[in-house]
C-alpha positions, 0 to 999 in steps of 0.5 A: 092511629087508624086514620094514619094507618089507612093513609100509609096503606093508601100511599104504599099501594099507590106507590107499588102500583106505579112500580108494577104498572109503570114503564121503564125510565130509560133515561135512568138505565143502569148496566152492570157486568155481575155475578149471579147470587140468587133469586128470592121472593119476598111477601109483600102486602097484597102480592109477592115481590121477586128479586134477582140478587147479584154481586158487583164490586164485591157488593150484593145488590138486588133488582126486581123481576116479574114472576115470569122473569123469575122463572127464566132465571131458574137454571143459573148457579152461584157465580154465573157471569151476568150482563144486566140492564136495569131501570126504575119504573118511577122517575127518581126511584131507587127500585130498579127493574130488570130489563135485560139479563144475559148469561153466556150470550144467552138472553134470559130476560128482555122486553121482547123475550118475557114481558111483564108481569 
């Protein structure tokens, strides 16, 4: 059991490291016009994970953001219109990371405005 736990933790940390340190896979870019729902922080093993929650087609979804990007979203309120561009950092991953977030033509997140982490 201890060996299995150690292997599982190794796999988890390796995958999370690839997510955090990877470059966006632009061939898997996703774009949405959505409404802002909230921003949250989830405690993870080792480091907290930050999410921007939005609603599209009456369905709530989340996209990962860095701590710096999270701060740029602090003035948004429920229902604000957003234009989102997201991509995974590991090919084939279902975990999307925010590349660009715009609200009323104001760029809140972009690769040049607030780079990671």
